[in-house]
N, C-alpha and C positions, 0 to 999 in steps of 0.2 A: 225372298219368300218368307223369311221370318226376321224378327227384330235383330239388327246388327249394331254393335257398338262402333262408333267412329271416333278416331283419336287424331290429335294433332301430330304432324310429322315431328319426330325428334331425331337429333343427330346421334352419331355413334358416341359411345361413352367410354371413359377411361377408368381403369381400376384405380381406386383410391385407398388410402390407409384407413383403418378402422380399429377401434379398441376391441372389437369382437372378432374372434377367430374360431368359428364353430367347427367341430369335428364332423367327418362324413356321417351320413345317416341323420337320425333325429335322436340325440341323446336325451336321457331322462332329465338331466340337469337343465338343458335348453328348454325342454317341454315344460318343466315346472316354472322356470323363469317367465316364459311367455304367458302361460296360463294365469300367472299372478298379476300380469301387467296389462294384458290385452283382452278385450271383450267386444261384444256386439259385432261379430265378423260377418261380412256379406260378400259373396263373390258374384260378379256378373261376367259370364264367360261366353265367348264366341269362338267356334271352330269352323274352319272351312274344309269340309270333307269332299269337295268336288275334285275328282280325279284321284283321290286317295294316294297322295305322294308319300314318300318315306317320312317326311316331316310335314306337319300341318300348320298352315298359317293361322294364328290365333291372337285373340286379344282378351284382356281381363281388366275389369274394374273392381278393385278390392277396397272395401271400406271397413274401418275398425276404430275402436276407441282405446286410448292408452291412459293409464292412471298417472304415469310419470314419463317424462321424455327420456328415451334411451334408443340406442341402435335397435332397429327392427330386423330380425332375421327371418327370411322366408326360405322354405325348402324348395329346391328345384334341381332335380337330377336329370340333366339333359346334355346332349352332345355340345361340344364347343361351338359357339356361334348361334346358339338357339335363342339367346336373349337379344332382342332388337332395340328396345327402348323402354325407359322407366320414367314416368312423371309422378312426382310426389307432391301432393297438395298444390298442383299447378306449376311446379318447377321441374325441368329436366334434371335428372340426377346422375352423377357419376357413381356407379354402383360397384361394390366389391362382389366379385363372383368367385367363391372359394368353397372347396370341399362340399359341393352339391348344395350350396346356399347362395342367396342374394342377401347382402347386408345393406339396408337403407340407413345412412348415417343419422344420428340423433338430431343434428341441426336441421334436417328436413322433416322431422317428426314434430307434430303439435301435441301438446297435452289436450286430451279430449278426442274429438273426431278427426280422422285422417282418411285420405283417399289416395290410392295408388292406381295409376293407369299404366298397364304393361302390355307391350307388343312382344310376341315371342313366337317361336316355332315349337309347337307341341311335340313332345316325344311320343313315339308310337309303341314303346315297350308294353304299355298297358292298354293301348288302343288296338284291340285285336282285329286285324284286317283280314277278312276272309273273302275278299273280292266282291261278292254281291251283298255283303253286310259287314258291319263293324260293331263292336261292343266294347265298353270299358269294363275293367275289372281292377279295382284300385285297392283291394284289401291286401295286406294290412297297412302298407306305407307307400303305395304305388301312385297315389294322387300326385305326389311330387314329381313323378316321371311324366306327367301329363301337363301340369300347369303349376306355376308358383303358388305356394299355399302354406298355411300352418298345418302341417300334416300330422296331427296328433288327435286322438279320439276325444279328448276333453276340451277341445276348442270347437264346439259345434257352431255351425254357421248356416245362414240362409243362402241358397243358390238360385241364380236366375240364368237360364241357359238359352243360347241362340245358336243355331246350326245352319250352314249352307250345305245342302245335299242335292243329289240328282232328283229330278222331278218325280220319278216313279218310285222313290224310296219313301218309306214311312219312318217316323221317329217316335221313340218311346223313352220317357225319362221319368224321374221321380214324381214330377207333376206334369201337367200339360206344358209343353215347351213355351217359354215366355212368361210362365207364372212362377212366382217365388215358392220355394219349398219351405217347410217348417225347419226347425233346427236339426241339422244333420252333421254327423262326423264326416270328415273328408272321405273315409273309406267306403261310405255308403252312397256317395254321389255316383250317379250312373246315367248313361244313355246308350241306346241301341238304335242303329239306323241301317236300313237296307230294304231288300225285297222280302217282304213278309205278307202272309195272309192274316186277316184278323177275324176272330170269332168272339162272340159276346154272349154272356148269360146274366140273368138277373134273378134275385131271390129277396123277398121282403124289402124291397126298395133299394137293395144294393146291387150294383152292376160291376162285373169283372170282365176284363178283356184278355184274350189269349192271342199271342202273335206266334206264327209258326211257319215252317218251310216244308212241311210234310206233304207228300202227294199220294200216299197209300190210303185208299178209301177205308180199308179195314182198320187202320190205325186211327184215322180221323173219326171213325165211329165210336171211339172211346171218349170223345170230348165231354159228353154229358157226365160220365163217371168222374172225369178229371175235375170238372167244375163243381160237382157235388162234394168232392173231397176238400176243395178250397173253401166252399161255403160252410161245410161242417166244421172245419178247423177254425174259421173266423168266429162262428157262433160259439164254439166251445171255449175259446180263449176269452171272449167278451164276458161270457157267463161266469167263468172261473175267477177272472181277475177283477170283475166289476168295472173295467175300464173299456169304453167303446174303442173300436179300431182308431188309433191315434193319428192317422195320416190321410192325405188327400184322396188317394185312390189305391186300389190293389189290382195291378195288371201284371201279367207274366209273359215271358218270352221263352219259347222252347228252342234251344240252340243245338245244331248238330255238333258233336264232338266237344261240347262244353267241358272245361277243365274239371269242374266239380259236379256233384249231384245237383246242387243248387246254390244260389247266393241271394241273400236277403235284402237286396236294395228295396227301399220303400218305393212302391208305385211302379217298379220295373224289375220284378223278381226274375232271376234267370234260372232255367232248368236245363238239364241234360236231356236230349231227345230220347235216348235209350232208356232212361229211367221213367219217363212220362208216357211215351207211346210204347206199349208192350207188344209182344208177339201174338200170334193167333190163339195160342193156348197158354196163357200166363200161369205160372205156378203160384201157389199160395204165398211163397216167399217173395216173388216179384210183386204181387199185389200188395202185400204188407209193406214192402220197401217203398213202393210208390206212395202209398198213403202216409207212411212215416216221414218220407222226404217232404211232402207238402205240409204236413203238420209241423215238422221241424222248422222249416223256413217261415211258416206263419207265426209260430211261437216267438221267433226272433223279432217280430214287429213290436212286441212288448219287452222282451228280454234280449237286449242287444241294440235295438234301434230307438225305442222309447226311453229306456234306461240303458246306458252304455257304460262299459267298464272305463275307468279313468285312465288306465295304462294297460298295454297288451299283456303284461304278466298275469292279468286277471281275465284274459280272453275266455278262459274256461267258465267264467260266471255267466256268459251268455250261451255257450255251447252245452253246459250241463243242463240248463233249463229247456233248451230247444229239444234235446233228446229225452229228458225226463218227461216233459209235457207230451211229446209225440207218442211215447209209449202208452200214455194214458188216453190220449185223444182217439187213437185208432181202435180202442176196445169196443165202443159201441158200433163202429163201422164193420167189425168182424166178430160178432158175438159167438160164432162157432169155433173160434180159435182159442187154444190154451195160451193165454198171454204171459203166464209165468214162464212157460216153455219158450215162447217167442223172445222174451227178454233175455233168457239164457243164451239164445243164439245171437241176438242182435247187439247185446251190451256186454255180457260177461265174456263171451268167446273172443271178440276182438280186443277186449281189455287184457285178457290173458296173453294174447298174441305178443303184446309189448312187455307186459310185466314179467314174462318168463325169460327175457333176453338180458344180455349185458347192458343194454341201453335203457333199462327201466328207469323211469323218472317220476318225480313228484307231480301231483296235479297242478299245484301252484309253484312256479319257478321264477327266480329273479331275471330281470331283463333290463339291461343298461342302455340299449339302443334299439330303436324301432327297425333298423335295417336287419335285425335278427328275429323280428317278431314272427315271421313265417315259420321259423324252426320250432316255435312253441307248440304249434298245432300237431296233434298226434292222437292215437287211439285212447291214450290215458285221459285226455280232457273230454273227448267225445263219448267215451264208453265206460271207463272206470268211474269218472265223476258222477254220472247219473246213478250208478250203483251205490256210491257213497252217499249221494243226496237222498236216496231212498232210505238209507239207514237213519238219516237225520229226520226225515218225514215220519218214520215209525217212532222215533224218540218223542217227537212233539205231538203226534196224533194228527189226523187229516185236517181237522178244523183249525187247530192252532197254527199248523204249518201254512195253510191257505191264508189265514189272517196276517201272518208275518209277510208273506209275499205281497199281499195287497198293500200293506203298510209301506213296503219297499217301493212299490210303484207310485204310491201317493207322494212319498217323500222325495223321490229322485226323478220323477217324470220329466221327459225332454232334457234331462241332465245326465250326470255321470256319477258312478258309485264304485266302491271297492268291495272286495270280499269282506274286509273288516267291517264296513258299513252294514253289510247284510248279516254277518254272523252276530253283530251286536243286537240287531233286531231279534234274531232267533234266541240269543242268550237271555234277553229280557223276558222271554216267554217261558223259560224253564229254570229249574233249580240246578240242573246238571251243568258241569263245567265244559261248555262247548269249545272253549279255546284249547283245552287238552285234547278233546276229540278231534278238532281241526288239525292240531299238530300231528296227530297220529295218522290220519287218513288223507289230509289235503297237502301237508307240507313235507311228508316223507315218502320216499320211493319204495316200490316193491310190494309184493303180496306175501301174506303170512303162509307158512308151511304147517300142515297139520298131520300128526300121526295119532293113532288111537291112544287115548289116555285112560286113567283109572275110572273116570266118571262116564266114559262112553259106553253106550249099550251095545253089546256084541251079540251077533246072531249065533245061537248054539254055544254061547260063551267063548267063541273062538274067532269069529269073522267080523271085521269092521266094515260096515256098509255106510259110508259117510254122505251127508248133505243130500238126502233124498228129496227134501223140499226145494232144493236149488237156491236157497237164500244166502248160503254162506259164500264168502269170497276168499279164494286162496288155492294153494296147491295141496290137495289131499293125497297122502302117501300111504295107502294100505300096504300091509306086508304081502308077501307073495301068496300065502294061502288065501288071504282075503280077496286079492285080485282074481285069483282063480275062481273063488266062490261067486264074486260079482259077475264074471264073464259067463259062468254056468247058469246063473239065475237071472241074468239081465232082462230077458224077455218077459219075466213075470212081474216086473214093477210097472207102475203107471207111467204115463207119458212124461211127466215132469221128472220122475225118478230115473227113467231110462236116459233122458237127455243129460241130466246132471251126472250120472254115472259114466255115460259115454265121454263126457268132457274130462272126467277124472282119469279114465283109462287112456285117453289121448295124451293128456299132460304127462302121464307116466311113460308112455311110449316115446314121446318127444324127448323127455329127459333121460331116457335109457334105463329107467327102473322097471320097465316092462318090455320084454323082447319085441322088437318092431315086427318081425315076420309073424310072430304069434298073434300080435294085434291085428295084422292084415288078414291072416287066415281066419281069425275069430270073426272079424267084421264081415268078411266075404260070406261066411256061413249065415249071417243074420240079415243080409240084404233082402232075401226073398221072404223073410218072416215079418219085417217091420211094417206095421200098418199105418203109422202116422207120417204124413208127408214131410212135416218139419223135422222130425227126428231122422227120417230117412235122408233128407237133404244133408244134415250134419254128418250122419253116418257115412254117406258117400264121400263127402268132402274130407273128413278126417282120415278115413281109410285110404282114399285116393292120394292124399298128401303123404302119408307114410309109405304107400306103395311106390311113389316116385323116388323114395330114398333107399329102396332095397337095392342090393348089389345085383341081383338077378330078378327077372319078372316073376310075378305070382299069377299064372294064367287063370287060377280059380277065381280071382277077383274079377278079371275081365269077363270070364264066362258067367259069373253071377250077374254082372251088369247086363250082359246080352240077354240072359234068360228073363230078367225082369222087364227089360225094354220090349221084348217080343211077346210077353204074357198078356194076351187080350183080356184076361180075367181081372187084371189089376187096373187101378185108376189111371186115366191118361196122364195125370200129373206125375205119379210115381214112375211110370214108364218113360216120360220125357226126362225126368231127373237122371234116371239110369242111362238113357241113351246119350245124354250130353257128356257124361263121364266116359261112356263106352268108346265113342269115336275118337277121343283123345288118348285113350289108354290101350286100345286094341294092340295086342302084342304078337299074335300068331298070324301066319300068312292067311289062314282061313278067315279070321276075324277082320283083318285089313281089307281083304277082297270083298267081304260082305258090306263093309262101310262104303267102299268105293261104288259098289253096285247100287246101293241105296241113294247115294249122292248123285251118281250119274243119271239115273232114271227119275230122280226125285219121287221115288216110291218107297216110303218107309214101311215098317211093319203095319199090317192092317190096324186101323184105329189110332195110330200114333200120328199126331199133328206136329209138323215142323214148319218153321218160318224161315224168312230170308237170313236172319242172324244165325240160325242153326246151320243152314247150308253154307254160309260163308265160313263159319268156324270149321266145318268139315273140309272145306276146300283147302284151308291152311294146313290142317292135319294131313290131308292126302298128298299135298305137295311135299311134305316131309317124308311120308311113307313111300311114295312112288316118285322119286326125283325124275325118272325118265319121262313121266307124264306131267310134270309140273307146269310146263308152258301151256299145254292144252287144257289142263285143269283150271288154271288162272283165266284163260280166255273164255271158257265156258261159263265159269261163275261170273265173270265180268258181264257177260251178255245177259245175265239174269237180273242184274241190278238196275232199276229204273230211276232211283232217286240220285240226282247228280252229286249231292253231298256225300252220300254213302259210297258212290262209285269212286269219288276222289279219295276217300279213305281206303277203299280196297286197293286201288292202284299204288298207294303209298305202302301199305302194310304188306302186301303180297310180295314185294321185293325181298322182305326179310325171310320169306319161305323159299326163295330161289335155291336150286341145287348148286348154283355156281358160287363158289367161295369168294370169287372176286367181286361179284355183285353184292354179296353180303358185307364184305369188308368196305366196299365203296359206300354202302348205306351207313354203316357204323361210323366211318370217317366223316360222312356228311353230317351226322347228328352232332359230332363234336366240333365241326368247323365254325359254326356261327349260331348265336341264340335264335335267330329267326328260323333256322332249320329244325328246331325242336318245338315247333308249333304246328298244329294244335297238339297239346301235350298228351291227350288220351290216345291219339293216333300214334304218337312216338312210342308210348309205353307198349302198345300192342305190337309194334314192330320189334322193340327191344326184347319182348318176351319170346318171340320166335327166334331172334338171333341168339338168345341164351337158353334155348329149349333144352330139356333134359337129355335129348339125343345128341346134343352138340356141346357137351360139357367141356371137352378139351379146347375146342375153338373159343367157347365163351370165356374160358379161363384167361385167354389172351386179352380179352376186352377189359378185364377188371381194373388193371392199373391205370390205363388212360381214362377210363370212365370215372374212377375215383379222383384222378387229378383234375378232372373238369368240374368237380363238385362245387368249389367256391364260386365259379362263374355261373353254374346252374342255379345256385342259391340266389345270386344277385339278379339274374335275368329271368328265372322261371317263377311260376306261381307257387303258392304256399305249400301245397302238398307234393310238388314235383321232386324236390331232393329226396324225400323219404321214399316216394314211389320209384324213383330212379334206382336207388340202392336196393330196394326189395326186389325189383324185377331183375336187376343185374345179378343178384346173389341167390335168387329163389331156389336154384337147383345145385347150389354149391356148399350146402351145409356140411356135407360129409366128404368133401374133396379137400384132402390135406394141403395140396398145392394152393388152392384158392384161399383157404383160411390163412396160409402163410403169407400170401400176397397182401391180404387185408391187414393182418397184424403188422407186417413190415411197413405198410403204408402209414398206418396210424403212428407207429413208433418213429418214423422218419419225418413226421409232420407235427412236432410238438406244439407249434404255434397255431395250428388249425383251430378255427372256431369250435369251442367245446360242444356247442349245441349241434353243430354239423357232425362232429364225431359221434354223438349220440345216435344220429340217423343211421350211420354206418353200423354201429353196434346193434341197433334194433333189427337190422337186416341180416347181420352176420349169423 
């Protein structure tokens, strides 16, 4: 049905000796050596997806140019027996297969142009097989699990793809299948194939296609809004950068249970369905998050795809601009929103989440091997880095900052660059010593701590009320009288001030410099008074988080949630935010019975609009609250779900809410038994959160050691965010459990040789 590569039959090969013995993964030394000697790389790839077996029959035609004759090392991490045949420049080759590499001996390599023809069985670690559809996800070094390649970001290549697929499937790739791509790093090569519906929209001569599996008419009614966000983001980036969209097309695929929010493959953008198709009454935060996500991935077309980091230690140089630009792009789309307040919630808050832990890390970190590149990803590069970049933008001024970024794109377009390349452009535009600034904010870990100093202005000469404009970054530590003053007068400050001070109070409650129960009681008393939906969202989240850490419940918090959710005079959004907290926190028999009645009859308080996601979440909570009704609760909720992808997710996750400890243990053991049992990862994390629910602390404590022992395998077989998410979910309710903390500390102490980057993930969750 599409172009296929045909190759001569070649016999089985023998392992031969070579001067090159590469280490597992992709070392920086190997990457530098290859980049210096090899250029003009092109991949012709064919995959047979008919029948979707465990391994996929595949062929590859690889061409490249070498400056000097030497052994050529290809990266290929696949099960034994996956390599079938290699022909180098017309000759069948005896190939060394060692340490996740193929070594083509120098005597088979020509100075100048070379061609390799390879038959192999493609690995499926990164070919996500969901039955009715498959998709690749190759970031950061997973292309080598799919096909032999030079799997490093600074060896950009042209890709030409051919697939055999069932007749009723559609295929989406970086370009139209059969057409060559522009220069791409291997991690950006992508294809999706399966049963999808296609929608199309056009604006000003540009056409964008969306592929989806949604069957809810209410969700599909949002497509005009979704397309508008895409077009607005493209227009904004083109205008700001002065660079027209640099790739062949912009299509996107909305995937059920996709591992991330999105992934920036050129021409085949992937999005998580729950982030794109929202419920019947989306909150301001959900709308902002969807717009930010689309803006983020669109910004990557310029920062990440058009100009790519040279090595993954600088992966933050693409993520910083994706988030920095997204915070700017959504402003005209939401003119009614206080965007300084929004940035506090979306950037500062998650940055603090890591910077307050023992696992705090620098924005830029060393990386010796790409097999560890996934562990570089964290809130620090996504959220702290844009805060730091805004500091730099303010130093230079908006026009000079923009001119520097445009120069960066002109100089390195379709190529690769480092942070040092970029900071040199900035440095030339100012008299300030930006290298010193970079050392302080980019290359060192942690956040500063502030207490009132002699130059600080004090209220009534006694009380320190810090960071009212929200622009400072750090842990502000007012003394006890000042914190009491802030809590008493908090409601009188503007929206930005309230948000910033709320974050300060929460940081001090988390650190123990403010009594936790006092914070919860104070927050509970403010819930019914808070008028701003974004501030309310954070207030509920922060107070709810500290509520979960109390030794005994605080019924006044749950009652405040109930009162707001039932208050018909408040906005639907405020009521929905409160209700979503309420059904998971309800602590008295009366409160739980009310939640059950609302769920059972699907009749919420008058004027409160709930969607399928809300009722599904309530079902999980009620299975915990009413174990004797768990089976009938699951059966009823199951009957309400019409989408087959969401039904499959419910069937998997609901096992974790079972009242039968044997069922839960069986599920936990299943997750550890094999890598394929931990896919899709978002589904697994939902199940793990129920297994480790705050009401099951003792049982969950027993999971900690085996779950941590599985971490090295999870890192090697899971996607980039999974090790951190696994640790956070596992330990989310164990911060104040001495036994759990002892297990974690003993585990770290007894594994001195564990990858330090992996230890950081544990410490960030601990």
